[in-house]
N, C-alpha and C positions, 0 to 999 in steps of 0.2 A: 665554511659555508656549504661546501659540497657534502661533507659528512652530515650536516644538518638536513640538507635537502634529501639526501639518500635515506636518512632515518625517517623523515616525514613520509616519503614514498613507501618505505617498508611498513610503517605503522598503518598508513592509509590502505595498503593492500590487505593487511590483516583485518582492518575494520570493515572494508567492503565485502570481504569474504564472509565475515561473521553476519553482516547484514543480509547477504544473499542466502546463507543457510537459515537464518531466522525467518525471513519472509517466505522462503520455499517450504519451510516446515509447518507454517501456520495452517494451510489447508489439510495437511496430514494429521496434525493434532485434532483439528475439528472433526475430521472423519473418524478418527479413533474414538472420540467422545460421543459419537452419534448413538451407540446402544445404551449409554449411561445417562445422558442428560439431554434436555431440549436446547434449541438454539438460543432462546431467551435467557436461560440460566447460564449457558456458556458465555454469552455476551456480557451479562451483568458481572459475573465473577471475574472474567478475564480483564475487562476494563476497570473494574474496581481495584484489582491488584495493581494494575498499571498506574492508576491515578495515585494510589498510596505511594508508589515508588517515586513519582514525579513531584508530589506535594512539597517535599523539603526544599526543592529548588525555588518554588514560588514563595515559600515562607522566608527563605534567606534573602531573596531579592526584595521582598516587601520590607524586611527588617533593615536592610541596607539603604532603602529608599531608591532602588534602581529599577523598580517595577515600572514598565512603560505606562504613561498616562493613557487611559482608554483601552488598555489591553483586554479587559473582560468584555467590553462592548464589541471590540473588534473580533473576538473569538467566537461570537455567537453564530454567525453565518457559516464559517467553516465547520463548527460543531454540528450544525443541523445536517449538512452534507455528510459528515463523518458518521453520525448516528444512523441515518437512513441507509447509507452505503454498508455499514457494518451489519445491520439487520439482514439485508439481502445476502451479504457475504457469508454470514454464519448459517443462514438457512440453506444455501446452495448445496453443501455436502450431504444433506439429507435426501437429495434427489439425484445428484450426479457425482462421478468420481473426481478426486482432487486434480488429476492431470488435466482433464478437459477443462475443469473450472479455471485452472491457472492460465491456460492458453487463452481462454475467452476474456480474461481480464485485460488483454492487450487492446480491446475495444476502447479502453480508457483514453488512448492517444487520440482517437477520432473525436471524442467529446471535448478533449482539451483543445484541439485545433479549432473547432467551432466556437467554443467559449472564448478563446484567446482573440479570435477575430472580432467578436462582438464587444469584448471588454477592454482590449488593449490595442489602440491604434498603432502604437509603436512596434507591435509584433506582426502587423499585416504585411510588412515587407517580405517576411519569410514565405508567405503564400505565393510569391512570384518565383519561388525556387522549384525547378522541375523535380529535383531529388525529393523535395518534401511531398509533392503530390504523388509521385511514384510510390513513396513509402506509404502514403495514405491509402492508395488503391490496393497495395499489396497486403496491408493489414486487413482491410475489409474482405478481400477475396480469400486470404488465408484463414481468417476467422470463420468465414462461411464454410470453408473446406473442413475445418475441425468439427463443425456441426453436422454437415450432411454427408461426409465421407466415412462415417462410423459404420458399425456393423448393421445398423438399421436406421430408418428415418426417425428422428426424435418425435415422440408423442407422449401424452400423459404427463407423468411425474418427471420424466427426463426432459421434456420440452420446457416444463415449468422451471426446472433446475437451471437449464441453459438461459432462460429469460432472467432468472435471479442473478446469475453470474454477469450477464451483459449489463443489467441495470446497476449492479454494484460497481462495475467498472466505470459506468457513466457518472455515478454519484461520487466515486473517489476522484474522478477527473474534476468534477465541480468543487470538491473539497480542496484540491490543489489550487484551482483558480480563485476560490474564495480567500485562501490564505494569501495568495499573491496580491489580491485586490485590497484586502482589509488589514494585512499585517506587514506591509512593506517596511523593511528596516528593523523589525523586531528580531532579536536573537532566535534562531530556529528552535533550539531546545526549550526556550521560555515560551514560545508560541505553542509548541506541542504540549507543554506542561499544562497550560491554561485550557487548551482544547480537550485534553484528557480529563480534566475535572468536570467540565460540562458534559462530555460524552459519557463518562462513568455515571454521573447523576441521572441522565436520561435513560441509559441502558439498565440501571438498577431499578428505576421505576417501572420500565417495561417488563423486567424480570419478575417483579412482585405482582404485577397485573396479569401476566400471561404465562409465566413459568410454572412448571410442575412444583407443587408444594410451595408456591410463592418464592421459588429460588433456593429452597433449603435442601434440595436433593443431594448436592455434593457432600453435605455433612454426614450422609449415610452411605457414601461410596466406600468401596475397598481402598486400601492405601494407594495402589498403583494408579487407577484412573483419577483419584483426587490429586495426586502430585503431578500427573500429566496435565491436568487442568491448570494448576499453578504454573508449571513450566511453560505452558503455551502462552500464558500472559506475560511472563518475564522474557522469554525468548522471542516470541512472535510480535509483541507490541512494544513493551517498555525498552528493552535493550536494543532491539533492532533499529529503532529510530535514533538512539544515541549513537550507535555505530555508523549509521548512514550519515548523520551530520558531521561526525568526526572524519569520515572518509572524504566528504565533499571539501572540507577545509584543507585536506592534504592532497587530494587527487584532482579536485575540480568536479563540476557537475557532469560534463560530458563522459568522462571515464566512469565515474560512479554510477550514473544513470545507465550507461551501456552495459556494465557488469550486471546490474540488477535485472536487465532484460533476460538474463539466463535463467531466472527463477522458474519459469514453467518447465524447463527441461529437468531440473533437479526434482521438482515436485512430481513430475510424471514418472521419473525413474523410481523415486521413493514409493509412489503409489503402486507401481508394478510389483515391487517386492513385498510391500506391506499389505496391500489390498487386492492383489492380482488384477489390477486394472491393465487392460491391454488396448492401447490405441492402435488403430489400423495404420498401415504404411501411409495411406492418404492423409490421415490425421496428423501423423508426424511431419510429413512434408508440408502440410498446410500450416501447422503450428510454427514450424521453422521459418516459413515464408513470412508469417505475421510478425515474428520477432525481428527478422531482417528488415521488414518494412518499418517497424518502430525504431530500429537503429538508424535507418536512413533519415527518418524525420528528425531524430535527436541530433544526428550529425549535421544536417542542413541548418538546424536552428543554431548549433554551436558555431558553424563556420560564418554565419551572418552576424554573430554577436548580438542576438536579439535582447534588447533591454537589459544590458549587463548590470547596471546599477553600480553602487559603490562596492569597492573591494572589501570583503569581510575580513575581520581579524581571524588569524589562524585558529585561535581557541574559541571563537564565538561566531560561527557562520550565521549570516542573516538571511531572512526570506527575501529573495530578489529575483528568482527566475521560476517560471512555471514548472520546468523539469525538476527543480529542486524540491518543490512542494508536492509533487505527485506521490501518491501513497502506493506502497506495495501490498496493501492489505494488512491484516493482522488478526 
């Protein structure tokens, strides 16, 4: 038994590390693609590839008769949040650098708190925790610091990019809450597979309507940017979610969610070497504070055992906690 548990922890560590790398690399891939394609095209292609990868899971489930009743209806609301969040997320790198963008996504926790209070009475008990509110305040102040302690006061395109990053974080928070509300008890990978199909369909339509050459630009790209586009879909969207669900099944929500909070640091370091992004000391300190605040909120939620729901099978984690459904971007 000990060997089995140890093996589960070891594989869980590998899976959460791969998740962290996948989600941290997503803004870097998008920034790399900025000179080659527009955001509409990037979204359409990336989610299109991801949807193709997840489609066999839905087909097999339908063939075996194990597709949950009402799955497609339940996936509509999360998909709306995911699509709108992804639009803002993909546009942001055209205006700001990846490191700043990644730190600003921590705003997501603030929107999740407000939404959870309104939607889930069982979670209101956590709002009586001092640690939770301290974390909330630290996230807000830290995020403000990353905005206003930079080399200059944000204006013009930079201010718009900051707004896009904040709004995308809020929409991804809504995405997590919508999953929790509509898809309780559904296997996490099956839930994301269904959402991927809706998201890909919507983003492909937007690509045809607003993308350069109606989304055909990648077909004329040199080999390197074309394959970077495909890799960004596989690593940042499709596989990262698989690895995250696998890590939750082995390590639990608290540990997996805590490790994912390190994402902005990896993104910022990668952006420094790849794009010469240099955050000021004040921005680094503020971003670190925001991540610590998010960790405090996650820890308080975990200690109080908010709405734990049924224990998921090791091989098939189910949607049951807000933290589990929160997106790392893609």
